[in-house]
VEXDREN-2710 file (C-alpha; in Angstrom, 1 decimal):
% VEXDREN-2710
k/r/px/py/pz
1/UNK/-189.5/-157.6/-10.6
2/UNK/-192.7/-158.0/-8.6
3/UNK/-193.8/-157.1/-5.1
4/UNK/-196.5/-159.1/-3.2
5/UNK/-198.2/-157.8/-0.1
6/UNK/-199.9/-160.4/2.0
7/UNK/-201.3/-160.0/5.5
8/UNK/-199.0/-162.7/6.9
9/UNK/-195.9/-164.5/5.8
10/UNK/-195.0/-168.0/7.3
11/UNK/-191.3/-168.5/7.9
12/UNK/-189.7/-171.5/9.8
13/UNK/-189.2/-169.4/12.9
14/UNK/-192.1/-166.9/13.0
15/UNK/-195.2/-165.4/11.4
16/UNK/-194.4/-162.1/9.8
17/UNK/-196.9/-159.2/9.2
18/UNK/-196.8/-155.7/7.8
19/UNK/-194.1/-156.6/5.3
20/UNK/-194.0/-157.3/1.6
21/UNK/-191.8/-159.5/-0.6
22/UNK/-189.9/-158.3/-3.7
23/UNK/-189.0/-161.1/-6.1
24/UNK/-188.0/-162.1/-9.5
25/UNK/-186.9/-165.7/-10.0
26/UNK/-185.6/-165.4/-6.5
27/UNK/-186.7/-163.5/-3.4
28/UNK/-184.8/-160.2/-3.5
29/UNK/-186.0/-158.5/-0.3
30/UNK/-188.5/-158.7/2.5
31/UNK/-189.4/-155.3/4.0
32/UNK/-192.3/-152.8/4.4
33/UNK/-194.0/-152.0/1.2
34/UNK/-193.0/-148.3/1.0
35/UNK/-189.3/-149.3/1.4
36/UNK/-189.6/-151.8/-1.5
37/UNK/-191.4/-149.3/-3.7
38/UNK/-188.5/-146.9/-3.3
39/UNK/-185.9/-149.6/-4.1
40/UNK/-187.9/-151.2/-6.9
41/UNK/-190.0/-148.4/-8.4
42/UNK/-190.9/-150.3/-11.6
43/UNK/-192.1/-153.5/-9.9
44/UNK/-195.5/-154.8/-10.4
45/UNK/-197.4/-154.7/-7.1
46/UNK/-199.9/-157.3/-6.0
47/UNK/-201.9/-156.6/-2.8
48/UNK/-203.6/-159.6/-1.4
49/UNK/-207.0/-159.9/0.3
50/UNK/-207.5/-159.7/4.1
51/UNK/-206.3/-162.7/6.0
52/UNK/-204.0/-163.8/3.2
53/UNK/-201.0/-166.0/4.0
54/UNK/-197.8/-166.3/1.9
55/UNK/-195.9/-169.4/2.6
56/UNK/-193.3/-171.6/0.8
57/UNK/-194.5/-173.9/-2.0
58/UNK/-194.9/-177.5/-0.9
59/UNK/-192.4/-180.3/-1.9
60/UNK/-193.6/-183.8/-2.6
61/UNK/-190.4/-185.7/-2.6
62/UNK/-191.7/-189.2/-3.6
63/UNK/-194.5/-189.9/-6.2
64/UNK/-195.0/-192.6/-8.8
65/UNK/-196.9/-191.1/-11.8
66/UNK/-196.9/-194.1/-14.1
67/UNK/-199.7/-195.9/-12.1
68/UNK/-201.9/-192.8/-11.8
69/UNK/-204.8/-194.6/-13.6
70/UNK/-205.5/-196.7/-10.5
71/UNK/-208.8/-196.1/-8.7
72/UNK/-210.2/-199.5/-7.5
73/UNK/-208.0/-202.0/-9.4
74/UNK/-205.4/-202.7/-6.7
75/UNK/-205.8/-204.6/-3.5
76/UNK/-205.1/-203.0/-0.1
77/UNK/-204.5/-204.2/3.4
78/UNK/-201.4/-206.4/2.9
79/UNK/-198.2/-205.6/1.0
80/UNK/-197.8/-208.9/-0.8
81/UNK/-201.4/-209.0/-1.9
82/UNK/-201.0/-205.4/-3.2
83/UNK/-197.8/-206.3/-5.0
84/UNK/-199.5/-209.3/-6.7
85/UNK/-202.4/-207.0/-7.7
86/UNK/-199.9/-204.5/-9.2
87/UNK/-198.3/-207.3/-11.3
88/UNK/-201.7/-208.6/-12.4
89/UNK/-203.0/-205.1/-13.4
90/UNK/-199.7/-203.5/-14.4
91/UNK/-200.2/-203.6/-18.2
92/UNK/-203.7/-202.2/-18.1
93/UNK/-202.8/-199.5/-15.6
94/UNK/-199.8/-198.4/-17.6
95/UNK/-201.6/-198.5/-20.9
96/UNK/-204.6/-196.7/-19.3
97/UNK/-202.4/-193.8/-18.1
98/UNK/-201.2/-192.0/-21.1
99/UNK/-199.7/-188.5/-21.0
100/UNK/-203.1/-186.9/-20.2
101/UNK/-203.6/-189.1/-17.1
102/UNK/-200.2/-188.3/-15.7
103/UNK/-200.6/-184.6/-16.5
104/UNK/-203.9/-184.6/-14.6
105/UNK/-202.1/-186.0/-11.6
106/UNK/-199.4/-183.3/-11.9
107/UNK/-202.0/-180.6/-12.2
108/UNK/-203.8/-181.9/-9.1
109/UNK/-200.5/-181.5/-7.2
110/UNK/-200.2/-177.9/-8.5
111/UNK/-203.8/-177.1/-7.3
112/UNK/-202.9/-178.1/-3.8
113/UNK/-199.8/-176.0/-3.7
114/UNK/-197.1/-178.5/-4.6
115/UNK/-194.4/-176.6/-6.5
116/UNK/-191.7/-179.3/-6.6
117/UNK/-192.0/-183.1/-6.8
118/UNK/-189.8/-186.1/-7.0
119/UNK/-191.0/-188.5/-9.7
120/UNK/-189.8/-192.1/-9.4
121/UNK/-189.9/-193.4/-12.9
122/UNK/-189.8/-197.2/-13.5
123/UNK/-190.3/-197.1/-17.3
124/UNK/-189.7/-193.6/-18.5
125/UNK/-193.3/-193.2/-19.7
126/UNK/-193.8/-190.2/-17.5
127/UNK/-190.8/-188.3/-18.9
128/UNK/-192.8/-186.0/-21.2
129/UNK/-195.4/-185.2/-18.6
130/UNK/-192.7/-184.4/-16.0
131/UNK/-190.6/-182.4/-18.5
132/UNK/-193.7/-180.3/-19.4
133/UNK/-194.9/-179.9/-15.8
134/UNK/-195.2/-176.4/-14.4
135/UNK/-193.4/-177.5/-11.3
136/UNK/-189.8/-178.2/-10.5
137/UNK/-189.1/-181.9/-10.9
138/UNK/-186.5/-184.3/-9.6
139/UNK/-186.7/-187.1/-12.0
140/UNK/-185.6/-190.4/-10.4
141/UNK/-184.8/-193.0/-13.0
142/UNK/-185.3/-196.3/-11.2
143/UNK/-183.0/-199.3/-11.5
144/UNK/-184.5/-202.7/-10.6
145/UNK/-183.6/-206.4/-11.1
146/UNK/-182.4/-209.1/-8.7
147/UNK/-181.0/-211.6/-11.2
148/UNK/-177.3/-211.4/-12.0
149/UNK/-177.8/-213.0/-15.4
150/UNK/-180.0/-210.0/-16.4
151/UNK/-177.8/-207.3/-14.9
152/UNK/-176.3/-206.0/-18.1
153/UNK/-179.6/-205.8/-19.9
154/UNK/-181.3/-204.1/-17.0
155/UNK/-178.5/-201.7/-16.5
156/UNK/-178.4/-200.7/-20.2
157/UNK/-182.2/-200.1/-20.0
158/UNK/-181.7/-197.9/-17.0
159/UNK/-178.8/-196.1/-18.6
160/UNK/-180.8/-195.4/-21.7
161/UNK/-183.7/-193.9/-19.6
162/UNK/-181.2/-191.8/-17.6
163/UNK/-179.5/-190.5/-20.7
164/UNK/-182.9/-189.6/-22.2
165/UNK/-183.9/-187.6/-19.1
166/UNK/-180.5/-185.9/-19.1
167/UNK/-181.1/-184.7/-22.6
168/UNK/-184.3/-183.1/-21.5
169/UNK/-182.9/-179.9/-20.1
170/UNK/-185.1/-177.1/-18.7
171/UNK/-185.0/-174.9/-15.7
172/UNK/-186.0/-176.8/-12.7
173/UNK/-185.8/-180.3/-14.2
174/UNK/-183.2/-182.5/-12.4
175/UNK/-182.4/-186.1/-13.6
176/UNK/-181.6/-188.4/-10.7
177/UNK/-181.3/-192.0/-9.7
178/UNK/-183.6/-194.4/-7.7
179/UNK/-182.6/-197.9/-6.6
180/UNK/-185.8/-199.7/-6.1
181/UNK/-185.0/-201.6/-2.8
182/UNK/-182.6/-204.0/-1.1
183/UNK/-184.6/-207.1/-2.1
184/UNK/-185.1/-206.2/-5.8
185/UNK/-181.7/-204.8/-7.0
186/UNK/-178.7/-206.9/-7.4
187/UNK/-175.5/-205.6/-5.8
188/UNK/-173.9/-205.4/-9.3
189/UNK/-176.6/-203.0/-10.4
190/UNK/-176.3/-201.0/-7.3
191/UNK/-172.5/-200.5/-7.6
192/UNK/-172.9/-199.5/-11.3
193/UNK/-175.7/-197.0/-10.6
194/UNK/-173.9/-195.6/-7.6
195/UNK/-170.8/-194.9/-9.6
196/UNK/-172.9/-192.7/-11.9
197/UNK/-174.4/-191.0/-9.0
198/UNK/-171.0/-190.1/-7.6
199/UNK/-169.4/-189.2/-10.9
200/UNK/-172.3/-186.9/-12.0
201/UNK/-173.4/-185.7/-8.5
202/UNK/-177.0/-186.9/-8.9
203/UNK/-179.6/-187.2/-6.2
204/UNK/-180.3/-190.7/-5.0
205/UNK/-183.3/-192.4/-3.6
206/UNK/-184.4/-196.0/-2.6
207/UNK/-187.3/-197.8/-1.0
208/UNK/-186.1/-199.3/2.3
209/UNK/-187.7/-201.6/4.9
210/UNK/-191.3/-200.9/3.9
211/UNK/-193.0/-204.2/4.9
212/UNK/-192.7/-207.1/7.3
213/UNK/-192.3/-209.3/4.2
214/UNK/-189.1/-207.4/3.4
215/UNK/-187.9/-207.7/7.0
216/UNK/-188.3/-211.5/7.1
217/UNK/-186.9/-212.1/3.6
218/UNK/-183.7/-210.0/4.1
219/UNK/-183.2/-211.3/7.7
220/UNK/-184.1/-215.0/7.3
221/UNK/-185.1/-215.8/3.7
222/UNK/-188.5/-216.5/5.0
223/UNK/-192.0/-215.0/5.1
224/UNK/-194.4/-213.9/2.4
225/UNK/-191.6/-213.0/0.0
226/UNK/-190.3/-216.5/-0.1
227/UNK/-193.1/-217.9/-2.2
228/UNK/-193.2/-214.7/-4.3
229/UNK/-189.5/-215.0/-5.3
230/UNK/-189.5/-218.7/-5.7
231/UNK/-192.5/-218.7/-7.9
232/UNK/-191.8/-215.7/-10.1
233/UNK/-188.0/-215.5/-10.2
234/UNK/-186.9/-219.1/-9.1
235/UNK/-184.9/-217.4/-6.3
236/UNK/-184.7/-219.1/-2.9
237/UNK/-182.6/-216.5/-1.0
238/UNK/-182.2/-212.8/-0.8
239/UNK/-179.5/-211.1/-2.8
240/UNK/-178.2/-209.1/0.2
241/UNK/-179.2/-208.1/3.7
242/UNK/-180.1/-204.7/4.9
243/UNK/-176.7/-203.9/6.4
244/UNK/-174.9/-204.8/3.2
245/UNK/-177.3/-202.6/1.3
246/UNK/-176.8/-199.6/3.5
247/UNK/-173.0/-200.0/3.4
248/UNK/-173.1/-199.1/-0.2
249/UNK/-174.2/-195.6/0.7
250/UNK/-172.3/-194.8/3.8
251/UNK/-170.5/-191.9/2.0
252/UNK/-173.5/-190.9/-0.2
253/UNK/-176.4/-189.2/1.7
254/UNK/-179.6/-190.3/0.1
255/UNK/-183.4/-190.5/0.5
256/UNK/-184.8/-193.7/1.9
257/UNK/-188.6/-194.1/1.5
258/UNK/-190.8/-195.7/4.2
259/UNK/-188.3/-197.4/6.6
260/UNK/-191.3/-198.5/8.7
261/UNK/-189.6/-201.8/9.7
262/UNK/-186.1/-200.4/10.1
263/UNK/-184.4/-201.6/13.3
264/UNK/-182.2/-199.7/15.7
265/UNK/-179.0/-200.9/14.0
266/UNK/-180.2/-199.7/10.6
267/UNK/-181.4/-196.4/12.1
268/UNK/-177.9/-195.9/13.6
269/UNK/-176.4/-196.4/10.2
270/UNK/-178.9/-194.1/8.5
271/UNK/-178.1/-191.4/11.1
272/UNK/-174.3/-191.8/10.7
273/UNK/-174.6/-191.6/6.9
274/UNK/-177.0/-188.5/7.1
275/UNK/-179.7/-190.1/5.0
276/UNK/-183.2/-188.7/5.0
277/UNK/-186.3/-190.9/5.5
278/UNK/-189.4/-190.1/3.4
279/UNK/-192.5/-190.8/5.3
280/UNK/-195.7/-191.8/3.3
281/UNK/-198.3/-192.4/6.0
282/UNK/-201.3/-193.1/3.8
283/UNK/-199.4/-195.6/1.7
284/UNK/-198.1/-197.3/4.8
285/UNK/-201.6/-197.7/6.2
286/UNK/-203.2/-198.9/2.9
287/UNK/-200.6/-201.5/2.3
288/UNK/-200.8/-202.8/5.9
289/UNK/-197.3/-201.9/6.9
290/UNK/-198.0/-200.0/10.1
291/UNK/-196.7/-196.6/11.3
292/UNK/-193.2/-195.2/11.1
293/UNK/-191.9/-194.4/14.6
294/UNK/-191.1/-190.7/14.2
295/UNK/-189.9/-190.4/17.8
296/UNK/-187.1/-192.9/17.1
297/UNK/-186.0/-190.8/14.1
298/UNK/-186.0/-187.7/16.2
299/UNK/-184.1/-189.5/18.9
300/UNK/-181.4/-190.5/16.5
301/UNK/-181.4/-187.1/14.7
302/UNK/-182.5/-188.5/11.4
303/UNK/-184.2/-186.0/9.1
304/UNK/-187.6/-187.1/7.9
305/UNK/-189.9/-185.6/5.3
306/UNK/-193.5/-186.3/4.3
307/UNK/-194.6/-187.4/0.8
308/UNK/-197.6/-188.9/-0.9
309/UNK/-196.2/-191.9/-2.7
310/UNK/-198.2/-192.6/-5.9
311/UNK/-201.9/-193.2/-6.7
312/UNK/-201.1/-196.9/-6.7
313/UNK/-201.1/-196.7/-2.9
314/UNK/-203.0/-193.4/-2.2
315/UNK/-206.3/-191.8/-3.2
316/UNK/-204.9/-188.2/-3.6
317/UNK/-201.6/-186.5/-4.3
318/UNK/-202.2/-183.8/-1.7
319/UNK/-199.7/-183.0/1.0
320/UNK/-202.1/-181.3/3.3
321/UNK/-204.2/-184.5/3.3
322/UNK/-201.0/-186.5/3.9
323/UNK/-200.0/-184.3/6.8
324/UNK/-203.5/-184.5/8.3
325/UNK/-203.4/-188.3/8.3
326/UNK/-199.9/-188.2/9.8
327/UNK/-201.2/-185.9/12.5
328/UNK/-203.7/-188.6/13.6
329/UNK/-201.5/-191.6/12.9
330/UNK/-198.8/-190.4/15.3
331/UNK/-201.0/-189.8/18.3
332/UNK/-198.2/-190.4/20.8
333/UNK/-196.4/-187.2/19.7
334/UNK/-197.1/-183.7/21.1
335/UNK/-199.6/-182.1/18.8
336/UNK/-198.2/-178.6/18.2
337/UNK/-194.6/-179.9/18.0
338/UNK/-195.7/-182.5/15.3
339/UNK/-197.6/-179.9/13.3
340/UNK/-194.6/-177.6/13.0
341/UNK/-192.4/-180.6/12.0
342/UNK/-194.9/-181.7/9.4
343/UNK/-195.0/-178.3/7.8
344/UNK/-191.2/-178.1/7.7
345/UNK/-191.1/-181.7/6.3
346/UNK/-192.8/-180.5/3.1
347/UNK/-191.0/-177.2/2.8
348/UNK/-187.6/-176.4/4.3
349/UNK/-186.5/-179.9/5.3
350/UNK/-187.6/-181.4/2.0
351/UNK/-185.7/-178.7/0.1
352/UNK/-182.6/-179.3/2.1
353/UNK/-182.9/-183.1/1.6
354/UNK/-183.1/-182.6/-2.2
355/UNK/-180.4/-180.0/-2.3
356/UNK/-182.7/-177.3/-3.6
357/UNK/-182.8/-173.5/-3.1
358/UNK/-186.4/-173.2/-2.0
359/UNK/-188.7/-174.2/0.9
360/UNK/-188.5/-170.8/2.7
361/UNK/-189.7/-167.3/2.3
362/UNK/-186.2/-165.9/2.7
363/UNK/-184.0/-163.5/0.7
364/UNK/-182.0/-165.4/-1.8
365/UNK/-184.3/-168.4/-2.0
366/UNK/-186.2/-169.3/-5.2
367/UNK/-189.6/-167.6/-5.4
368/UNK/-191.6/-170.8/-5.0
369/UNK/-194.5/-169.5/-3.0
370/UNK/-198.2/-170.2/-2.4
371/UNK/-201.0/-167.9/-1.3
372/UNK/-203.7/-169.2/1.1
373/UNK/-206.8/-167.5/2.2
374/UNK/-207.1/-168.2/6.0
375/UNK/-210.6/-166.8/6.1
376/UNK/-209.9/-165.3/9.6
377/UNK/-207.1/-163.9/11.7
378/UNK/-204.6/-166.7/12.4
379/UNK/-204.1/-168.0/15.9
380/UNK/-200.9/-169.2/17.5
381/UNK/-201.8/-172.6/16.2
382/UNK/-201.6/-171.6/12.5
383/UNK/-199.7/-174.7/11.4
384/UNK/-202.3/-177.0/12.9
385/UNK/-205.2/-175.2/11.2
386/UNK/-203.3/-175.2/7.9
387/UNK/-203.2/-178.9/8.1
388/UNK/-206.8/-179.4/9.4
389/UNK/-208.9/-176.9/7.6
390/UNK/-208.2/-177.5/3.9
391/UNK/-207.8/-173.9/3.0
392/UNK/-208.0/-173.0/-0.7
393/UNK/-204.6/-172.4/-2.4
394/UNK/-205.4/-169.3/-4.4
395/UNK/-202.1/-168.5/-6.0
396/UNK/-199.0/-170.6/-6.9
397/UNK/-195.7/-169.0/-7.9
398/UNK/-192.8/-171.2/-9.2
399/UNK/-189.5/-169.5/-9.8
400/UNK/-191.3/-166.2/-9.6
401/UNK/-193.9/-167.0/-12.3
402/UNK/-197.6/-167.2/-11.5
403/UNK/-198.7/-170.8/-12.3
404/UNK/-202.1/-170.7/-10.6
405/UNK/-204.5/-167.8/-9.8
406/UNK/-204.7/-164.2/-11.2
END
């Protein structure tokens, strides 16, 4: 048992002061220090410095680690040009990112206060790095393939990767399933993967309506994807449309990443099915896909959370940086309201979307917590300055164990 005494504690509803937190793997009690000492006399006590803030660890729900070697190899500004550059440089990027490379990306997330991440794995090459990560990991084994003739081979490959991840059991490591996108996964594969998700109660994720190219291809079999599919896959029409894709998951709440080009009809279906949208603002900007309309999501009561995507379409895996970019991207939204939503999107809301027991400093929740030095007494705009100022994350606790700091 431990007791930690900060100056301030950030909860979803208020900023607490003059209380301490007693915790083991989970948070046992939040109360004045003298009360906790009486109840837990053998607990180790940590008293933090002046202007210290205890807040929930951050949750990065969508990241690709297998392309973490990218620095300047890939082309930005247009989704299809970027996709061609990924295909052109795929082998060198993957071979250039061995375990040490992915571990460095994982450690960079830890340094910035990320205590849980969702790794979308295309090849299974990141399994060892994720399994050995200090963080909690939702490991999304991705299924991809639009050709019916290859369905059995591709499904067996996916199944082998999933089974390998399921054999890697440790506290805080959760095998899961990702369906790449409506345009790249044949309905046969979707149905097979979805049956496993339902039978084994696994978390499910997919990319959805990221680009204008996807919009035009699924709606009209036209646009920039037309040449891409005809040239590379000898395919002259899409394998399904967006509504057919979403119907597969009407009874299975899932995470849909991007949704920048989703229309009102699709948003209605997403809302009815209680899906969550993962917003990756930096990735959307770099790939020329525009900005997600968060006000539409709020209007339709769709939960949205913020994530970094991977280093193939970002320059850092830092959620404070991601939230800062989102703050300026969505200039039509009230500033203070947006800052609070952004902080929730990487803590409580992300935890709820992933079905985890964290994301809050609250009794009974897992002790995934970070300590930040605010440098001065916080104002009533604390969430805004957390995003803007780039404060140092001094300590990181995951399941009650100190993973960063002393």
